[in-house]
C-alpha positions in Angstrom: 94.2 288.4 93.8 91.6 286.1 95.4 89.7 289.2 96.7 89.6 290.6 93.2 88.3 287.3 91.7 85.5 287.1 94.4 84.6 290.8 93.7 84.4 290.2 90.1 82.3 287.0 90.4 79.8 288.9 92.8 79.7 291.7 90.3 78.8 289.4 87.4 76.2 287.7 89.5 74.6 291.1 90.3 74.8 292.0 86.8 73.1 288.8 85.6 70.3 289.0 88.2 69.7 292.7 87.3 69.5 291.7 83.6 67.2 288.8 84.4 64.9 291.2 86.4 64.8 293.7 83.5 63.7 290.9 81.2 60.4 290.9 83.3 59.6 294.3 81.8 60.3 293.4 78.2 56.8 292.4 77.4 56.1 290.8 74.0 52.9 291.3 72.1 52.4 288.3 70.0 49.9 288.0 67.1 48.8 284.6 66.2 46.9 284.0 63.0 44.8 280.8 62.8 43.2 280.7 59.4 40.3 278.5 58.3 38.7 280.7 55.7 35.8 281.9 57.9 34.9 284.9 60.1 37.6 286.1 62.4 37.3 286.2 66.1 39.9 288.3 67.7 40.9 286.9 71.1 43.0 288.7 73.6 44.7 286.1 75.9 46.4 287.0 79.2 47.7 284.1 81.3 49.6 283.7 84.6 49.4 287.2 85.7 50.9 286.0 89.1 50.1 289.5 90.6 52.7 289.0 93.3 55.3 289.4 90.6 53.9 291.4 87.6 56.0 294.0 85.8 53.3 296.0 84.1 50.8 298.3 85.6 47.1 298.4 84.7 47.5 301.7 82.8 50.5 300.4 80.9 48.6 297.3 79.9 45.8 299.5 78.6 48.3 301.7 76.6 49.6 298.5 74.9 46.1 297.4 73.9 43.9 300.4 73.4 42.7 300.5 69.8 43.0 296.8 69.2 39.9 295.0 67.8 39.0 292.5 70.5 36.1 290.3 70.4 36.7 288.2 73.5 39.2 288.2 76.3 40.5 284.9 77.6 42.1 284.8 81.0 43.8 281.3 81.4 44.4 281.1 85.1 47.0 281.8 87.8 45.9 285.2 88.9 47.5 285.1 92.3 48.1 282.8 95.2 48.3 285.1 98.3 45.4 286.6 100.2 47.1 289.9 100.5 47.4 290.2 96.7 43.6 290.0 96.1 43.1 293.9 96.1 45.6 294.1 93.1 43.2 292.2 90.8 40.3 294.5 90.3 42.2 297.4 88.8 43.5 295.0 86.0 40.0 293.8 85.4 38.7 297.3 85.2 41.2 298.1 82.5 40.3 294.9 80.6 36.6 296.2 80.7 37.7 299.4 79.1 38.9 297.5 76.0 35.2 296.8 75.3 35.6 293.2 74.1 32.4 292.6 72.0 31.7 289.1 73.4 33.0 289.6 77.0 35.7 288.2 79.2 36.1 284.6 80.1 38.2 283.2 82.8 39.4 279.8 84.1 41.6 279.0 87.2 45.1 277.7 87.5 46.9 275.6 90.1 48.2 278.7 91.9 44.7 280.1 92.3 43.8 276.9 94.3 46.5 277.7 96.8 43.8 280.1 98.2 41.3 278.2 100.3 37.6 278.7 101.5 36.6 282.3 101.7 39.7 283.6 100.1 39.2 281.5 96.9 35.5 282.6 96.8 36.7 286.1 97.1 39.0 285.7 94.1 35.9 284.3 92.2 33.7 287.2 93.4 36.2 289.8 92.2 36.3 288.2 88.8 32.5 288.0 88.5 31.9 291.5 90.0 34.2 292.9 87.2 32.4 291.3 84.3 34.3 288.0 83.9 32.4 284.8 83.1 34.2 282.3 85.3 34.2 278.8 83.9 34.8 275.5 85.9 34.2 272.6 83.7 31.4 274.2 81.7 30.5 275.7 78.3 28.6 278.6 76.8 27.8 279.6 73.3 28.2 282.9 71.5 27.5 283.8 67.9 29.9 285.5 65.5 28.3 286.7 62.3 25.7 283.9 62.9 28.2 281.3 63.5 28.1 279.4 66.8 31.1 279.4 68.9 31.3 277.2 71.9 33.6 278.5 74.7 34.5 275.6 76.8 36.3 276.4 80.1 38.0 273.4 81.6 39.3 273.5 85.2 43.0 273.0 86.1 44.4 269.7 85.0 47.5 269.8 87.2 45.5 269.8 90.4 43.2 267.1 89.0 40.1 269.4 88.8 39.6 268.9 85.0 36.3 267.2 84.0 36.0 266.7 80.3 32.7 265.1 80.3 31.1 267.9 82.4 32.8 270.5 80.3 31.2 269.2 77.2 27.8 268.3 78.6 25.0 269.8 76.5 27.3 271.3 73.9 25.9 272.0 70.5 27.4 271.9 67.0 29.7 274.8 66.5 33.4 275.8 66.6 34.8 274.7 69.8 37.3 277.1 71.6 38.8 275.6 74.8 40.3 277.7 77.6 42.2 276.0 80.2 45.4 276.5 82.3 47.6 273.4 82.0 48.2 272.5 78.4 49.0 268.8 79.2 45.2 268.4 79.1 45.4 268.1 75.2 47.0 264.6 75.5 43.7 263.4 77.1 41.3 265.0 74.6 41.5 262.7 71.6 37.7 261.9 72.1 36.8 265.5 72.8 36.7 267.7 69.7 38.2 271.3 69.8 39.2 273.7 67.1 41.6 275.8 69.1 42.8 275.6 72.7 44.5 278.3 74.7 46.6 277.5 77.8 49.5 278.9 79.9 51.2 277.3 83.0 54.8 276.8 81.8 55.8 280.5 81.6 57.9 279.6 78.6 60.3 278.1 81.2 60.8 281.5 82.9 64.2 280.5 83.5 65.9 278.6 80.6 69.6 277.7 81.0 69.6 276.9 78.1 66.6 274.7 78.4 63.8 274.7 81.0 65.1 271.5 82.8 63.2 272.5 86.0 59.9 272.0 84.2 60.4 268.3 83.5 58.1 267.2 86.3 55.3 269.4 85.0 54.0 266.7 82.5 54.6 265.1 79.2 54.5 268.2 77.0 57.7 269.4 78.6 59.5 266.3 77.7 58.1 266.8 74.1 59.7 270.3 74.1 56.3 272.0 74.1 56.6 274.7 76.6 55.4 277.8 74.7 53.8 279.0 71.5 51.7 277.2 68.9 51.6 273.5 68.6 49.2 270.7 67.3 47.9 267.6 68.9 46.1 265.0 66.8 46.0 267.7 64.1 44.4 270.3 66.2 46.1 273.6 67.2 46.7 274.7 70.6 48.7 277.5 72.2 50.8 277.8 75.3 51.1 281.4 76.5 54.3 282.4 78.3 52.4 284.4 81.0 52.5 288.0 82.0 53.9 287.6 85.5 56.5 285.5 87.2 56.4 282.9 90.0 58.9 282.2 92.6 61.7 284.6 91.9 60.9 287.7 89.9 63.3 287.1 87.0 63.2 285.7 83.4 66.0 284.1 81.4 65.4 283.0 77.9 61.7 283.9 78.1 59.6 287.1 78.1 56.2 288.1 79.5 53.6 287.8 76.9 50.4 289.4 75.7 48.7 287.4 72.9 46.2 288.5 70.3 44.9 285.5 68.5 43.3 286.1 65.0 41.1 282.9 65.0 39.3 282.3 61.8 36.3 280.1 62.6 35.9 278.2 59.5 32.3 277.7 58.3 32.6 274.2 57.8 33.4 273.5 61.5 29.8 274.5 62.4 28.7 271.1 61.0 31.2 269.0 63.0 30.2 266.8 66.0 30.4 268.9 69.2 32.1 266.4 71.5 32.4 262.6 71.8 
């Protein structure tokens, strides 16, 4: 009898692990409309690829996204954290270039990227830049959408204390402010820095929720506010937490799914007259 109970228990654990692994292939494509009665900027956001544990190939990613109208591609950090994984990045970036985003690809780094040191981190940056990505570390650039200025503000990783809000907003001009960053906890420190929309990742939607992502409690105040995925507001301003496309640690998901996000961000003509920063 005892042997049967042990066998049943082992079988159940095996089933649950297999089911949790299968969840990593159940990729969700979310469409998020942000309406402000102005020209629409179509943003493809990919976050937390974690190429050590990703369950979609470059060609499969292309098949999911081909034909979608894309103005910019936002990559919000955590590409990889192992030297041996670096060669896996370029094929994904080549596919993203085939999507022909009208205004290009923008990338910021996450905490896992900074596990790489010295020449390996530089190689990561080089691969991104050699494949058409504008890499942003506490800086901004401006593009124009139907004549409307849009400031892309790339803020470095908050969790590793690399964020510099003052530097990120230096020289910024009036326009719609779109912030790209990895750790969404940054929004709690941006009361004096205007943004119209902020894109982030970092939490993986919990990745393993049983039923809640209790293991994330040390990852900042937003977790304790039950903000670990999806669309939220801070001081009346919208921000989005992407669940990530890959996994970290164990390659399983429970109560979360890998995510590709298409943001339909309406710029709002009135925003171009607002103050750019502090």
